C-alpha positions as CSV (number, residue, x, y, z in Angstrom):
1,X,9.4,-58.0,-39.2
2,X,10.7,-55.2,-36.9
3,X,10.9,-56.0,-33.2
4,X,10.9,-54.2,-29.9
5,X,13.9,-52.0,-29.4
6,X,14.9,-50.2,-26.2
7,X,13.8,-46.8,-27.5
8,X,11.4,-47.4,-30.3
9,X,8.9,-50.2,-30.8
10,X,7.9,-50.7,-34.4
11,X,5.2,-53.3,-34.2
12,X,4.2,-55.2,-37.2
13,X,1.0,-56.5,-35.9
14,X,-2.4,-54.9,-35.7
15,X,-4.4,-56.8,-33.1
16,X,-6.5,-59.0,-35.2
17,X,-10.1,-58.4,-34.2
18,X,-9.8,-57.6,-30.6
19,X,-7.8,-60.1,-28.8
20,X,-8.2,-63.0,-31.2
21,X,-10.3,-64.0,-34.1
22,X,-12.3,-66.6,-32.1
23,X,-13.6,-63.9,-29.8
24,X,-14.6,-61.0,-32.1
25,X,-15.3,-60.2,-35.7
26,X,-15.9,-57.0,-37.4
27,X,-17.1,-56.4,-40.9
28,X,-16.8,-52.7,-41.7
29,X,-18.8,-51.3,-44.6
30,X,-16.6,-50.5,-47.5
31,X,-16.5,-47.0,-48.8
32,X,-14.2,-44.7,-50.6
33,X,-10.8,-44.5,-49.0
34,X,-10.2,-41.5,-46.8
35,X,-6.9,-41.1,-45.1
36,X,-5.5,-38.6,-42.6
37,X,-1.7,-38.3,-41.9
38,X,-0.1,-41.5,-40.9
39,X,-2.2,-43.8,-43.1
40,X,-1.5,-45.4,-46.5
41,X,-2.8,-48.4,-48.3
42,X,-0.3,-50.5,-46.5
43,X,0.5,-48.9,-43.2
44,X,-1.0,-47.2,-40.1
45,X,1.4,-45.3,-37.8
46,X,0.5,-45.4,-34.1
47,X,2.6,-43.3,-31.7
48,X,3.1,-43.8,-28.0
49,X,5.3,-42.7,-25.1
50,X,5.9,-45.0,-22.2
51,X,8.1,-45.3,-19.0
52,X,10.8,-47.7,-20.1
53,X,13.0,-46.0,-17.5
54,X,12.5,-43.9,-14.4
55,X,10.3,-44.5,-11.3
56,X,7.5,-46.2,-13.2
57,X,9.8,-48.4,-15.4
58,X,8.2,-51.7,-14.4
59,X,5.0,-50.5,-16.2
60,X,7.0,-50.5,-19.4
61,X,6.2,-54.1,-20.0
62,X,2.7,-53.0,-20.9
63,X,3.9,-51.4,-24.2
64,X,6.3,-54.2,-25.0
65,X,3.3,-56.5,-24.7
66,X,1.3,-54.2,-26.9
67,X,4.0,-54.2,-29.5
68,X,4.1,-58.0,-29.4
69,X,0.3,-58.0,-29.9
70,X,0.6,-55.7,-32.9
71,X,3.4,-58.0,-34.2
72,X,0.9,-60.9,-34.0
73,X,-1.7,-59.0,-35.9
74,X,0.6,-57.9,-38.6
75,X,1.6,-61.5,-39.1
76,X,-2.1,-62.3,-39.5
77,X,-2.4,-59.8,-42.3
78,X,-2.8,-56.5,-40.5
79,X,-5.9,-54.3,-40.2
80,X,-7.9,-54.5,-43.4
81,X,-4.6,-55.2,-45.1
82,X,-2.6,-52.5,-43.5
83,X,0.3,-53.2,-41.1
84,X,0.8,-51.3,-37.9
85,X,3.9,-49.3,-37.5
86,X,4.0,-48.8,-33.7
87,X,6.5,-46.1,-32.6
88,X,7.0,-45.9,-28.9
89,X,9.5,-43.6,-27.2
90,X,10.7,-43.7,-23.6
91,X,9.4,-40.7,-21.6
92,X,10.8,-41.9,-18.3
93,X,7.4,-40.9,-16.7
94,X,8.6,-37.3,-17.0
95,X,6.0,-34.8,-18.3
96,X,8.5,-32.6,-20.1
97,X,9.9,-35.6,-21.9
98,X,6.4,-36.7,-22.8
99,X,5.7,-33.4,-24.4
100,X,9.0,-33.5,-26.3
101,X,8.4,-37.1,-27.6
102,X,4.8,-36.5,-28.4
103,X,5.6,-33.4,-30.5
104,X,8.2,-35.6,-32.3
105,X,5.6,-38.3,-33.0
106,X,3.0,-35.9,-34.3
107,X,5.2,-33.3,-36.1
108,X,8.1,-35.4,-37.4
109,X,7.0,-39.1,-37.4
110,X,3.6,-38.1,-38.7
111,X,1.7,-40.6,-36.7
112,X,-2.1,-41.1,-37.2
113,X,-2.9,-41.4,-33.5
114,X,-1.3,-41.5,-30.1
115,X,-2.5,-44.6,-28.2
116,X,-2.2,-46.0,-24.7
117,X,0.1,-43.5,-23.2
118,X,1.1,-44.1,-19.6
119,X,0.3,-42.0,-16.6
120,X,-1.8,-39.1,-15.4
121,X,0.9,-36.4,-15.1
122,X,2.4,-37.4,-18.5
123,X,-0.9,-37.5,-20.3
124,X,-2.0,-34.3,-18.7
125,X,1.1,-32.6,-20.1
126,X,0.0,-33.3,-23.7
127,X,-3.8,-33.2,-23.2
128,X,-4.2,-29.6,-24.5
129,X,-1.8,-30.2,-27.3
130,X,-3.6,-33.3,-28.5
131,X,-7.0,-31.6,-28.5
132,X,-5.8,-28.4,-30.1
133,X,-4.2,-30.5,-33.0
134,X,-7.2,-32.8,-33.1
135,X,-5.1,-36.0,-32.9
136,X,-6.7,-38.8,-31.0
137,X,-5.3,-39.5,-27.6
138,X,-6.7,-43.0,-27.5
139,X,-7.3,-45.2,-24.4
140,X,-4.8,-43.6,-22.1
141,X,-3.4,-45.9,-19.5
142,X,-4.6,-43.9,-16.5
143,X,-7.8,-43.8,-14.6
144,X,-8.0,-40.1,-14.0
145,X,-11.7,-39.0,-14.1
146,X,-10.9,-36.0,-16.3
147,X,-10.4,-38.2,-19.4
148,X,-14.2,-38.6,-19.5
149,X,-14.8,-35.2,-21.0
150,X,-16.2,-35.6,-24.5
151,X,-17.4,-32.0,-24.6
152,X,-14.3,-30.2,-23.4
153,X,-11.7,-32.6,-24.7
154,X,-13.3,-34.7,-27.5
155,X,-9.9,-36.1,-28.8
156,X,-9.0,-37.9,-25.5
157,X,-10.6,-41.0,-24.1
158,X,-9.7,-43.2,-21.1
159,X,-9.8,-46.9,-20.7
160,X,-9.6,-48.4,-17.2
161,X,-11.9,-47.7,-14.3
162,X,-11.4,-44.3,-13.0
163,X,-9.6,-43.6,-9.7
164,X,-12.3,-41.5,-8.1
165,X,-14.8,-44.3,-8.5
166,X,-12.3,-46.9,-7.2
167,X,-11.8,-44.6,-4.2
168,X,-15.6,-44.6,-3.6
169,X,-15.6,-48.4,-3.7
170,X,-12.8,-48.6,-1.1
171,X,-14.7,-46.2,1.1
172,X,-17.9,-48.3,0.9
173,X,-15.8,-51.4,1.9
174,X,-14.3,-49.6,4.9
175,X,-17.7,-48.3,6.0
176,X,-19.1,-51.8,5.9
177,X,-16.1,-53.7,7.4
178,X,-14.5,-51.1,9.7
179,X,-17.0,-48.3,10.3
180,X,-15.0,-46.9,13.2
181,X,-11.7,-47.1,11.4
182,X,-9.0,-44.5,11.6
183,X,-7.9,-44.1,8.0
184,X,-4.5,-43.1,6.5
185,X,-4.2,-42.5,2.8
186,X,-0.9,-42.6,0.8
187,X,-1.1,-41.0,-2.6
188,X,1.1,-39.5,-5.3
189,X,1.2,-35.7,-5.1
190,X,-0.4,-35.0,-8.4
191,X,-3.8,-35.4,-10.2
192,X,-3.5,-39.2,-10.2
193,X,-3.2,-39.4,-6.4
194,X,-5.6,-36.6,-5.7
195,X,-8.3,-38.4,-7.7
196,X,-8.0,-41.5,-5.4
197,X,-8.2,-39.2,-2.3
198,X,-11.2,-37.4,-3.6
199,X,-13.0,-40.7,-4.3
200,X,-12.3,-42.0,-0.8
201,X,-13.6,-38.7,0.7
202,X,-16.7,-38.6,-1.5
203,X,-17.4,-42.3,-0.6
204,X,-17.1,-41.6,3.1
205,X,-19.3,-38.5,2.8
206,X,-19.8,-36.6,6.1
207,X,-17.7,-39.2,7.9
208,X,-14.6,-38.3,5.9
209,X,-13.4,-35.5,8.3
210,X,-13.6,-37.7,11.4
211,X,-12.4,-41.0,9.9
212,X,-9.4,-39.8,7.8
213,X,-6.6,-39.2,10.4
214,X,-3.7,-38.6,8.0
215,X,-3.0,-37.9,4.3
216,X,0.5,-38.8,3.3
217,X,1.9,-37.8,-0.1
218,X,5.0,-38.8,-2.0
219,X,6.8,-37.4,-5.1
220,X,7.9,-39.7,-7.9
221,X,11.5,-38.5,-7.2
222,X,11.4,-39.7,-3.6
223,X,13.7,-42.6,-2.9
224,X,11.2,-44.3,-0.5
225,X,7.9,-43.8,1.3
226,X,9.2,-45.4,4.5
227,X,8.8,-42.2,6.6
228,X,5.3,-41.8,5.4
229,X,4.4,-45.3,6.5
230,X,6.0,-44.8,9.9
231,X,4.0,-41.5,10.3
232,X,0.7,-43.2,9.4
233,X,1.2,-45.8,12.1
234,X,2.2,-43.2,14.6
235,X,-1.0,-41.3,13.8
236,X,-2.9,-44.3,15.1
237,X,-4.3,-45.3,11.7
238,X,-5.8,-48.8,11.6
239,X,-7.0,-48.6,8.0
240,X,-4.4,-47.9,5.2
241,X,-5.5,-46.9,1.7
242,X,-2.3,-47.4,-0.4
243,X,-2.8,-45.8,-3.8
244,X,0.9,-45.7,-4.9
245,X,2.4,-46.9,-8.1
246,X,4.1,-50.3,-8.0
247,X,7.5,-49.2,-6.7
248,X,6.2,-47.2,-3.8
249,X,3.3,-49.5,-3.1
250,X,5.8,-52.4,-2.6
251,X,7.9,-50.2,-0.3
252,X,4.8,-49.3,1.8
253,X,3.8,-53.0,2.1
254,X,7.3,-54.0,3.1
255,X,7.8,-51.2,5.6
256,X,4.4,-51.8,7.3
257,X,5.5,-55.4,7.9
258,X,8.9,-54.4,9.2
259,X,7.3,-52.1,11.8
260,X,4.6,-54.6,12.6
261,X,1.8,-52.3,11.6
262,X,-1.2,-54.5,10.6
263,X,-4.0,-52.2,9.5
264,X,-6.8,-53.1,7.1
265,X,-4.7,-52.5,4.1
266,X,-6.4,-51.6,0.8
267,X,-4.2,-51.6,-2.2
268,X,-5.4,-49.7,-5.3
269,X,-5.9,-51.5,-8.6
270,X,-3.0,-49.5,-10.1
271,X,-0.5,-51.3,-7.9
272,X,-1.8,-54.8,-7.4
273,X,0.5,-56.8,-9.7
274,X,1.8,-59.9,-8.1
275,X,5.1,-59.7,-10.0
276,X,5.4,-55.9,-9.9
277,X,4.4,-55.2,-6.3
278,X,3.7,-58.2,-4.1
279,X,6.8,-60.2,-4.8
280,X,9.1,-57.2,-4.3
281,X,7.2,-56.4,-1.1
282,X,7.2,-60.1,0.1
283,X,4.2,-62.4,-0.3
284,X,3.9,-63.0,3.4
285,X,3.9,-59.2,4.1
286,X,1.2,-58.9,1.4
287,X,-1.2,-61.3,3.1
288,X,-4.6,-59.8,3.8
289,X,-4.4,-57.0,1.3
290,X,-7.7,-56.0,-0.4
291,X,-7.8,-54.6,-3.9
292,X,-10.0,-54.5,-7.0
293,X,-9.7,-56.0,-10.5
294,X,-11.3,-55.7,-13.9
295,X,-9.0,-58.1,-15.6
296,X,-8.3,-61.8,-14.9
297,X,-5.3,-62.2,-12.7
298,X,-2.9,-64.5,-14.5
299,X,-1.7,-66.0,-11.2
300,X,-5.2,-67.2,-10.3
301,X,-5.6,-70.9,-10.9
302,X,-9.4,-70.6,-11.3
303,X,-8.7,-69.5,-14.9
304,X,-6.5,-72.4,-16.0
305,X,-9.3,-73.9,-18.1
306,X,-10.8,-70.6,-19.2
307,X,-10.8,-70.0,-22.9
308,X,-9.6,-66.4,-22.6
309,X,-6.8,-67.3,-20.3
310,X,-5.7,-70.1,-22.6
311,X,-5.7,-67.6,-25.5
312,X,-3.6,-65.2,-23.5
313,X,-1.1,-67.9,-22.4
314,X,-0.7,-69.0,-26.0
315,X,-0.2,-65.4,-27.1
316,X,2.5,-64.8,-24.4
317,X,4.3,-68.0,-25.2
318,X,4.5,-67.2,-28.9
319,X,4.8,-63.5,-29.1
320,X,6.2,-62.3,-25.8
321,X,8.0,-65.3,-24.3
322,X,10.3,-63.1,-22.2
323,X,7.3,-61.4,-20.6
324,X,6.5,-62.3,-17.0
325,X,3.3,-64.4,-16.9
326,X,2.7,-63.5,-13.3
327,X,2.5,-59.8,-14.1
328,X,-1.0,-58.5,-14.6
329,X,0.4,-55.6,-16.6
330,X,1.0,-58.2,-19.4
331,X,-2.8,-58.7,-19.3
332,X,-3.5,-55.0,-19.5
333,X,-1.3,-54.5,-22.5
334,X,-2.9,-56.8,-25.0
335,X,-6.4,-55.9,-23.8
336,X,-5.8,-52.2,-24.6
337,X,-4.1,-53.2,-27.9
338,X,-7.0,-55.3,-28.9
339,X,-9.4,-52.4,-28.2
340,X,-7.3,-50.1,-30.4
341,X,-7.3,-52.6,-33.2
342,X,-11.1,-53.2,-32.8
343,X,-11.6,-49.4,-33.3
344,X,-9.3,-49.2,-36.3
345,X,-10.9,-52.2,-38.0
346,X,-14.3,-50.6,-37.5
347,X,-13.0,-47.6,-39.4
348,X,-12.8,-49.6,-42.5
349,X,-11.2,-47.5,-45.3
350,X,-12.3,-44.2,-43.6
351,X,-9.1,-43.9,-41.6
352,X,-9.6,-40.3,-40.5
353,X,-8.9,-39.1,-37.0
354,X,-12.5,-38.0,-36.6
355,X,-13.7,-41.4,-37.5
356,X,-11.4,-43.0,-35.0
357,X,-13.0,-41.0,-32.3
358,X,-16.4,-41.7,-33.6
359,X,-15.8,-45.5,-33.5
360,X,-14.1,-45.2,-30.1
361,X,-17.2,-43.5,-28.8
362,X,-19.5,-46.3,-30.0
363,X,-18.3,-49.4,-28.3
364,X,-21.2,-51.6,-27.0
365,X,-20.8,-54.6,-24.8
366,X,-17.3,-55.3,-26.2
367,X,-16.1,-58.5,-24.6
368,X,-12.4,-59.3,-24.5
369,X,-10.7,-62.6,-23.4
370,X,-9.1,-61.3,-20.2
371,X,-11.8,-59.1,-18.9
372,X,-13.5,-60.6,-15.8
373,X,-16.8,-62.3,-16.5
374,X,-19.6,-59.7,-16.5
375,X,-17.3,-56.8,-17.4
376,X,-17.5,-55.4,-20.9
377,X,-16.3,-52.2,-22.7
378,X,-19.0,-49.6,-23.3
379,X,-18.8,-46.0,-24.6
380,X,-21.0,-43.4,-26.3
381,X,-20.6,-39.9,-27.6
382,X,-21.4,-38.7,-24.1
383,X,-19.5,-41.4,-22.2
384,X,-15.7,-41.6,-22.6
385,X,-15.3,-44.1,-19.6
386,X,-14.9,-47.5,-21.4
387,X,-14.7,-49.8,-18.3
388,X,-16.9,-49.1,-15.3
389,X,-17.0,-52.3,-13.3
390,X,-14.6,-54.0,-10.9
391,X,-14.6,-56.9,-8.4
392,X,-12.9,-57.0,-5.1
393,X,-10.1,-59.4,-4.1
394,X,-8.1,-60.4,-1.1
395,X,-4.5,-61.7,-1.1
396,X,-4.1,-65.0,0.8
397,X,-0.3,-65.1,0.8
398,X,-0.1,-66.9,-2.5
399,X,-2.7,-65.4,-4.8
400,X,-5.5,-62.9,-5.1
401,X,-9.0,-64.4,-4.4
402,X,-11.9,-62.6,-5.9
403,X,-14.9,-62.1,-3.6
404,X,-18.3,-60.4,-3.8
405,X,-20.2,-59.3,-6.9
406,X,-19.0,-57.3,-9.8
407,X,-19.5,-53.7,-8.7
408,X,-20.3,-50.6,-10.8
409,X,-17.4,-48.1,-10.5
410,X,-19.2,-45.5,-12.5
411,X,-19.3,-42.0,-11.0
412,X,-22.7,-40.6,-10.5
413,X,-23.9,-38.3,-13.3
């Protein structure tokens, strides 16, 4: 069995029916075998690029976790008897590198699909290429709203709640809890960050112009965001919407504490990992943060007797023991991997790229072990936004505490 290497992950495990056999079962109808490139009677090649180095390197654990999940599935017999060969290259969160590695995966490694790639700027760089070559760009690890475009880009589909809808939810929370607030927004200067900003503005409606006092951006090449945080405080902001990736989100939380700035601090779902953001920032400095979740937080003791959490803990102990069990990214990884495997199992012996997209666009009330109660995966041929619900949470200095109902994060039609 091949294991994770620094540059390439060759996983031997297709995620047995979604996260684990006790939770899901699929019995695809048998038909004549049909294969596209990357598939044989014994193998399915899945390609991926991920940030194992660079400014988003702490997200790399997602794909190490996915590889571990695929290893588990291969050990259980694979997907309808076929083992997954998972080839994952380091793109360092650099769009040009993503293009280079993706072309290698498609044109030299001959992969069947590209799955779970990280980041809005990196996936944007290959978006046109993937659709022109009609290779599935499956369940990308980014919440940009543009992935929900079945007519214009039928070979790309998202996964997590989209950033614009999250931004609208943050705006609704602000309007309810601090209606006279002076808002500062920190966002990455690309489509990822601009999606969050648009969502906040759309959610505030005609109050956006008067309530948003400052928009502060950062580049992924910036060493810190300290100056942006100082400027937001100086602008008189008493509400801080922090939509940065983990590295910069942690810096912003820490700097706010250092300068004794105590706004209503909303942290986006993309950066709310206890291990990846809050511990580096300081747990005391993180107290009072508000965020949103669609997955169970592994640090939350309320799940200790939950069947899904127990499954996940067993998976981590056996297949990814070096992984941090306080890191929610290691929950995201197997959840995406399970959905990929579910789709591939549903394809049966018709392992064509067109059938992959057909199955990915027909997920109905798919429940996975580490999704929050009440949240399921749903798609259709006109709906490429698989997860559309979240729940708010507040950090108490030790853990996130969920509050309020499950909220629909779907954008209006």
